C-alpha positions in Angstrom: 0.0 0.0 0.0 1.9 2.9 -1.3 -0.7 5.6 -0.9 -2.9 5.7 2.2 -4.8 8.8 1.1 -8.3 8.6 -0.1 -9.5 11.0 -2.8 -12.5 13.1 -1.9 -15.7 11.4 -3.0 -13.9 8.1 -3.6 -16.0 5.4 -1.9 -13.2 2.8 -2.0 -11.0 2.5 1.1 -7.4 3.5 0.5 -6.1 -0.1 1.1 -7.9 -1.5 -1.9 -5.9 -1.8 -5.1 -8.2 -1.9 -8.2 -5.5 -3.2 -10.4 -5.3 -6.2 -8.2 -9.1 -6.6 -7.7 -9.8 -6.3 -11.4 -6.9 -8.2 -12.7 -9.1 -11.0 -14.1 -11.9 -8.7 -15.2 -13.3 -8.9 -18.7 -14.6 -5.7 -20.3 -18.2 -6.1 -21.5 -18.6 -9.5 -20.0 -22.3 -9.0 -19.3 -23.1 -6.4 -21.9 -25.1 -8.6 -24.2 -27.1 -10.0 -21.3 -27.8 -6.5 -20.1 -28.9 -5.4 -23.6 -31.3 -8.3 -23.9 -33.2 -7.2 -20.7 -33.1 -3.5 -21.5 -35.1 -1.4 -23.9 -33.6 2.1 -24.1 -34.9 4.6 -26.5 -33.3 8.0 -27.3 -35.9 10.7 -27.4 -35.6 13.7 -29.8 -35.0 16.9 -27.8 -38.4 18.3 -28.5 -40.1 15.1 -27.3 -37.8 15.0 -24.2 -38.9 18.5 -23.4 -42.6 17.5 -23.6 -42.1 14.4 -21.5 -39.3 15.1 -19.0 -39.7 12.0 -16.9 -39.8 8.2 -17.5 -43.3 8.1 -15.9 -44.5 10.9 -18.3 -43.3 9.0 -21.3 -44.8 5.7 -20.1 -48.2 7.4 -19.4 -48.3 8.9 -22.8 -47.4 5.7 -24.6 -50.0 3.8 -22.6 -52.6 6.4 -23.8 -51.5 5.8 -27.4 -51.9 2.1 -26.9 -55.4 2.5 -25.5 -56.4 4.9 -28.3 -55.2 2.4 -30.9 -57.6 -0.1 -29.5 -60.6 2.0 -30.0 -62.8 1.0 -32.9 -62.3 3.3 -35.9 -65.2 5.2 -37.4 -65.6 4.5 -41.1 -65.0 7.6 -43.2 -68.2 9.1 -44.8 -70.8 7.2 -42.7 
C-alpha cells in the first residue's frame, strides 16, 4: 500500500488496489445479457422537453396504446 490517502468522493478504502481486484476482469462480459433485458430509446430533444420523466413517457405511450384499441369510425358514414 503505497498511498494511504483517499480522494474526496472516492468510496473505496485506501487499502484496496483496483489493479489487483480487477486483474481478471473482462470488459463487457455481461453487456449482451444487459442489452437483452433493457429497452432504451433515445428521445428527440423536443419530445424529451414535452415528457421530462420516465413516468410521463410511459403514461403517454399507454394512452397511445389505449387509443389504438378504440374502434375506428368509417369515413363518410
